[in-house]
C-alpha positions in Angstrom: 153.3 241.1 99.4 156.4 242.1 101.9 157.5 238.6 101.4 157.7 239.0 97.4 159.6 241.9 98.1 161.7 240.6 100.4 162.8 237.8 97.8 163.1 240.1 94.9 165.1 242.3 96.7 167.5 239.4 97.9 168.0 238.5 94.8 169.2 241.6 93.1 171.4 242.3 96.4 173.3 239.5 94.9 173.3 239.8 91.2 175.3 243.0 93.2 177.5 241.5 94.5 179.2 239.4 91.0 181.5 242.7 90.7 182.7 245.8 92.2 182.9 247.4 88.7 179.1 246.1 88.1 176.9 249.2 87.3 173.9 248.3 90.1 172.1 252.1 89.4 169.2 249.9 87.0 168.5 247.8 90.7 168.3 250.3 93.1 166.1 252.1 90.0 163.6 248.3 90.4 163.8 248.1 93.7 162.0 251.6 94.1 159.8 250.6 92.0 158.6 247.7 94.0 158.3 249.4 97.4 156.2 252.1 95.4 153.8 249.4 94.1 153.4 247.9 97.8 152.6 251.3 99.5 150.1 252.0 96.4 148.5 248.8 97.2 148.5 249.5 100.5 147.2 252.6 100.5 144.2 250.6 98.0 143.5 248.6 100.3 142.4 251.1 103.4 140.9 253.0 101.0 138.4 250.0 99.7 137.7 249.4 103.4 136.8 252.9 104.1 134.6 252.8 101.2 132.7 249.6 103.1 132.6 251.1 105.8 130.9 254.1 104.5 128.0 251.6 103.0 127.5 249.9 105.8 127.3 252.8 108.2 124.7 254.2 105.9 127.0 257.3 105.1 126.1 259.8 102.3 128.2 261.6 99.6 127.7 265.3 100.2 129.9 266.3 97.7 133.0 265.2 95.1 136.2 266.7 94.4 138.0 265.7 91.0 141.5 266.4 91.6 145.0 265.9 89.8 145.7 263.1 92.1 142.1 260.9 92.3 138.5 261.2 92.7 138.0 263.0 96.9 134.6 261.8 98.0 132.9 263.9 101.1 130.3 262.6 103.4 127.7 263.5 105.5 129.3 262.8 108.8 132.3 265.3 108.0 134.6 262.2 106.4 136.0 261.6 103.6 137.8 259.4 101.0 140.3 259.5 98.1 140.3 256.8 95.0 143.2 258.2 93.9 144.9 257.5 90.1 146.8 254.5 89.0 149.7 255.8 87.1 150.2 255.1 83.6 152.8 252.4 82.5 155.7 253.6 79.5 155.1 252.4 75.6 156.1 250.0 74.6 159.3 250.6 71.3 158.7 250.0 67.9 160.4 247.3 66.1 163.3 247.5 63.6 162.7 246.6 60.0 164.4 243.8 58.3 167.3 243.7 56.2 167.3 242.8 52.1 169.3 240.0 51.5 172.2 239.6 48.7 172.4 238.9 45.4 174.0 235.4 44.5 177.4 235.6 42.1 176.8 234.5 38.4 178.3 231.0 37.7 181.3 230.3 35.0 180.7 229.0 31.9 181.7 225.6 31.2 184.2 224.5 28.8 183.4 223.3 25.4 184.3 219.2 25.1 184.7 217.1 22.0 180.7 216.3 22.7 180.5 218.2 25.8 177.8 221.0 25.8 178.7 224.6 27.1 178.2 224.9 30.9 175.1 227.1 32.3 175.1 229.8 33.6 175.1 230.1 37.4 171.6 231.9 38.8 171.3 234.4 40.4 170.9 234.4 44.0 167.2 235.1 45.7 166.8 238.6 47.3 166.8 238.2 50.9 163.4 239.2 52.2 162.3 242.0 54.3 162.3 241.5 58.1 158.9 241.7 59.9 158.5 245.7 61.4 158.9 245.2 64.7 155.2 245.7 66.7 154.5 248.4 68.7 154.8 248.0 72.1 151.3 247.8 74.6 150.8 250.6 76.3 151.6 250.4 79.9 148.7 249.5 82.3 147.7 251.8 84.5 149.2 250.9 88.2 148.4 248.0 90.3 145.1 250.4 91.5 141.9 248.1 93.1 140.0 250.7 91.5 138.8 250.8 87.9 136.8 253.7 87.4 134.0 256.1 89.3 130.9 257.4 87.7 128.7 260.2 89.3 124.9 260.7 88.5 122.0 262.5 90.0 121.6 260.7 93.2 124.4 257.8 93.3 128.4 257.5 92.8 129.3 254.2 91.5 132.6 252.5 92.0 133.8 249.9 89.7 136.8 247.7 90.8 139.5 245.7 89.0 137.9 242.5 90.1 134.4 243.2 88.5 132.6 244.5 91.4 131.2 247.5 92.2 130.4 250.2 94.8 127.0 252.2 94.6 127.3 254.9 97.4 124.1 257.3 97.7 124.5 261.2 97.3 122.6 263.5 99.6 119.3 265.1 98.0 119.1 269.1 98.3 116.6 268.1 101.8 119.4 266.7 103.3 118.3 263.1 102.8 120.0 260.1 100.7 119.3 259.9 97.1 118.5 256.6 95.1 114.9 257.6 94.8 113.5 260.9 93.2 111.0 262.7 96.0 107.4 262.0 96.0 105.6 264.3 93.7 102.8 266.0 96.2 99.2 264.7 95.8 95.9 267.0 95.5 94.6 264.2 98.2 95.5 263.0 101.7 94.7 259.9 102.8 92.8 259.3 106.0 92.6 255.7 107.1 89.7 253.4 108.8 92.1 251.5 111.4 89.5 250.0 113.6 91.9 250.9 116.8 90.3 252.6 120.0 93.3 254.7 119.4 92.2 256.4 116.6 87.8 256.4 116.8 86.4 259.7 117.0 82.9 258.9 116.8 80.8 259.4 119.8 79.6 257.3 122.0 76.7 255.6 121.1 74.2 252.7 122.4 73.2 249.5 119.7 70.1 249.8 120.3 67.9 245.7 121.2 64.5 245.0 121.8 63.2 242.6 123.5 65.1 241.7 127.0 68.3 243.0 126.2 69.3 247.0 127.1 71.6 246.9 124.2 75.3 247.9 124.3 76.9 251.4 124.7 79.7 251.8 122.2 82.5 254.1 123.0 85.6 252.5 121.7 86.2 250.0 118.1 87.0 247.4 120.7 83.4 247.4 122.8 81.8 246.0 119.1 84.0 243.0 119.3 81.3 240.1 120.2 81.9 237.2 122.7 81.2 234.4 121.9 81.9 234.7 118.4 79.1 232.3 117.4 75.8 233.8 118.9 77.3 236.7 120.6 74.9 239.3 122.3 75.7 242.1 119.9 75.5 240.3 116.5 73.1 237.5 117.2 70.7 239.8 119.7 67.8 240.0 118.0 66.6 238.5 115.0 63.9 240.9 113.9 65.4 244.5 115.3 69.0 244.2 116.2 71.0 246.9 114.4 74.9 246.0 114.6 75.9 249.3 113.4 79.5 251.4 113.2 80.5 255.1 111.9 84.2 256.0 111.3 82.8 260.0 112.1 85.4 262.4 112.0 88.0 260.4 110.1 86.8 258.5 106.8 83.3 258.6 107.4 82.7 255.4 106.4 79.4 253.9 108.0 78.1 250.1 107.6 74.9 248.8 109.5 74.4 244.5 109.4 71.6 244.0 105.9 68.0 243.0 106.6 67.9 239.2 105.3 65.0 238.0 106.9 66.6 239.4 110.4 69.4 242.0 111.4 71.8 238.4 112.6 75.1 238.2 111.6 73.7 234.5 109.4 71.8 237.2 107.3 75.3 239.2 106.4 77.3 241.6 107.5 80.8 243.3 108.8 81.7 242.7 112.4 84.7 243.7 114.3 86.9 241.5 115.4 90.5 240.9 117.0 90.3 237.0 116.8 93.7 235.2 115.4 95.0 232.2 115.8 97.9 230.4 113.6 96.3 226.8 111.5 93.0 226.0 110.1 93.2 222.3 110.6 90.6 220.7 112.3 93.1 219.8 114.7 94.0 223.2 115.3 90.4 224.2 115.7 89.4 222.5 118.6 92.5 224.6 119.9 91.4 227.7 118.8 88.1 227.1 120.2 89.9 225.5 123.3 91.6 229.0 123.6 88.5 231.3 123.1 85.5 229.0 124.1 87.7 227.4 127.4 88.9 223.3 127.7 85.9 222.6 129.8 83.7 223.4 126.6 86.0 221.4 123.9 85.8 218.2 126.6 82.2 218.5 127.4 81.6 218.7 123.3 83.8 215.9 122.1 83.1 214.6 119.2 79.7 217.0 118.9 80.2 218.5 115.9 77.2 220.9 116.2 79.1 222.4 118.8 82.5 222.6 117.7 82.1 223.4 114.5 84.4 226.2 112.1 81.3 228.3 111.8 81.9 228.7 116.2 85.6 230.8 114.7 83.9 233.0 111.8 85.6 236.0 113.2 88.8 234.2 113.2 91.8 235.1 110.4 95.3 233.1 110.6 97.6 236.2 111.4 97.2 239.3 113.8 95.8 242.5 112.2 97.4 244.2 109.6 97.9 247.1 111.7 97.1 247.6 115.9 94.6 244.5 116.9 91.4 245.5 115.2 89.9 244.3 112.1 86.6 243.6 110.1 85.1 240.2 108.9 82.6 240.5 106.1 80.2 237.5 105.5 77.7 237.2 102.8 77.2 236.9 99.1 74.6 236.2 97.0 73.9 234.1 93.8 71.0 232.6 92.2 70.7 230.2 94.3 70.2 232.0 97.6 67.8 233.7 99.4 69.7 237.0 100.0 68.4 240.5 99.2 70.5 242.5 100.3 74.8 242.2 100.7 77.1 243.9 103.3 78.0 247.2 102.0 79.9 250.2 103.4 78.9 253.4 102.4 79.5 257.3 103.2 77.9 258.7 106.5 77.9 262.3 104.8 76.6 261.4 101.7 79.6 262.5 99.9 81.8 261.2 97.0 85.2 259.8 97.4 87.1 257.7 96.6 88.5 254.6 98.5 92.1 254.0 97.4 92.8 250.9 99.3 92.4 248.3 102.0 94.0 245.3 103.2 92.5 241.9 103.0 92.7 237.7 104.0 91.1 234.9 104.1 89.5 233.7 107.1 90.3 230.2 109.1 87.1 229.1 108.5 87.6 229.7 104.9 90.8 228.3 104.7 89.7 225.4 106.2 87.0 224.3 103.8 89.5 225.6 100.6 92.0 223.1 101.9 89.9 220.2 103.1 86.7 219.9 101.2 83.3 220.5 102.7 82.4 218.6 105.7 79.3 216.8 106.6 79.8 218.4 109.9 76.8 220.8 111.2 77.7 224.2 110.4 79.9 222.9 107.8 78.1 222.0 105.2 77.3 224.0 102.5 75.4 221.4 100.2 78.3 221.4 97.8 80.6 218.5 95.9 83.6 220.7 97.3 86.7 218.1 97.3 89.5 220.7 97.8 92.1 223.1 95.7 92.8 222.4 92.0 94.4 223.6 89.8 91.3 225.2 87.9 89.6 226.4 90.9 89.4 230.3 92.0 87.4 232.8 93.9 87.1 236.4 94.2 85.7 239.5 96.3 83.9 241.7 94.0 83.6 244.9 94.9 80.7 247.4 93.4 80.5 251.3 93.5 77.9 253.2 93.9 76.5 256.9 93.0 73.9 256.8 95.7 73.3 256.1 99.4 70.0 255.1 99.0 71.0 252.7 95.9 68.6 249.3 96.3 69.6 245.9 96.0 68.4 245.4 92.1 71.1 249.3 91.5 73.4 248.6 88.7 76.6 249.9 90.3 78.5 252.3 88.2 82.0 250.3 88.2 83.3 247.1 89.7 86.8 245.9 90.6 88.0 242.5 91.6 90.3 240.8 94.0 91.0 236.5 93.6 91.2 235.3 97.1 92.1 231.9 94.9 93.6 231.3 92.2 94.1 227.6 91.5 96.1 226.4 94.8 97.6 229.8 95.2 95.1 231.1 98.1 96.0 234.5 100.0 96.9 233.2 103.4 98.4 236.7 105.1 97.7 240.4 104.4 97.3 242.0 100.8 96.6 245.0 99.8 93.8 245.5 97.4 93.0 248.6 95.4 90.0 249.8 94.9 90.9 253.6 93.7 89.3 252.0 90.2 85.7 252.7 91.3 86.7 256.3 91.2 84.5 258.8 92.9 81.4 256.9 95.1 79.2 257.1 98.0 79.1 253.5 98.7 80.6 250.3 98.1 78.7 246.4 98.2 80.8 243.0 98.0 79.9 240.0 97.0 81.4 236.6 95.7 82.3 235.3 92.5 83.7 231.7 92.2 84.6 228.7 89.9 82.1 226.1 88.9 83.6 223.6 91.2 82.9 225.5 94.0 78.9 225.8 93.4 76.7 222.9 94.6 73.1 222.3 94.5 72.5 225.3 96.7 75.5 227.2 95.2 78.5 228.3 96.4 80.1 225.7 98.5 82.7 227.5 100.6 82.2 229.8 103.5 81.5 233.6 102.1 84.0 235.3 104.6 87.1 237.9 104.3 88.5 240.0 106.5 89.8 243.8 106.0 92.0 246.5 107.6 93.6 249.8 106.7 90.6 251.1 104.4 92.6 254.5 103.2 89.7 257.4 101.7 91.6 260.0 99.4 90.2 263.6 100.9 91.0 267.0 99.1 93.2 269.1 99.9 
């Protein structure tokens, strides 16, 4: 811009030296106009920089002022920016009308000859055509401003630049927070969340009572409910006939769970066990690494090649990512179809026998399930569910079904009052990270029972081919205010 001004100035000065008597006032007027444009653009550049800085620093507009010079934006940190108006150009002049053409002179008559004819009269000359009307001069464009317009909404100020780009800055709300979103309406309920975290434990200490030669376990935090090892551990597999693994989020969501009785109280009959086991990957190579991590490298070395000792069932409480929040989560196992011998599905209920709406929970597939889904059913011990599953297809689907009941004592054959579903598998789309499951469609219930539904190719001669596991975390329950 400065270089252009210098060249223009030099040219104009050169013209002014042609003659001493030359009137150079128009030249100096042009010089003043060029300098004014440079100054205007410099101001626009500074304004644009200030707006970009305000956006990057998260500044909020507290007020706007419209003046004869432009728009003043006042920010929350006390600073302000003025977007000046461009100057109007002069209107173009009207063109002049064309003049009419003149008539041609009459021709003289010819003399009579002996045999000749009179000469013809001369023709009148054609009238000249009217000159075209001069076109109106175009209105002068606004001065060289970078800014085309400033628009204001209830929550934002929108600034449009000459090249089409847009800068949007938030306005402060009455409460002083950024605009952009309307404040959330106050809900008639509060959400309490079952997080399975020790810091959130409100229940009174209790003992898991087992018969025979084991005295049981004292439970004071959620982590006390995590079994070790994952398969065959003392908490979830202690006693087939009398073990009752249970938990109760007393004083918070009031949700409670006890392993159902299906010919035993062990986890192989179904239940919701607390876990903090996780690790990336679900291939067979990952399995050996995971088992080495949780069972020890010596265990893996001693049982190399023995699928009955190194099967994925050893990692049944494991998920491929960390807990949705904190460290702990719950793992569901259990399903019921026409082939299974299961009578009682795992369920959660309100321990104080009050009907409530469970708003949502977060769910994910386990590593064990993912291994089978992607790689097909294995022949290794503990992994063969008697099916013909060979791996994911575009027609495959697997979903969890939650059934709501209005009676805590509703038995295994009671009809639910409501149901909602969630897909863990849809074709080749598989849940491998935490997903929010909206359970509010169940309405106010006293307990919720969980089961699986699956596509035909996931079923074999013994029913469900895939391990019936999923993990859940952060269960939110509505409580009236």
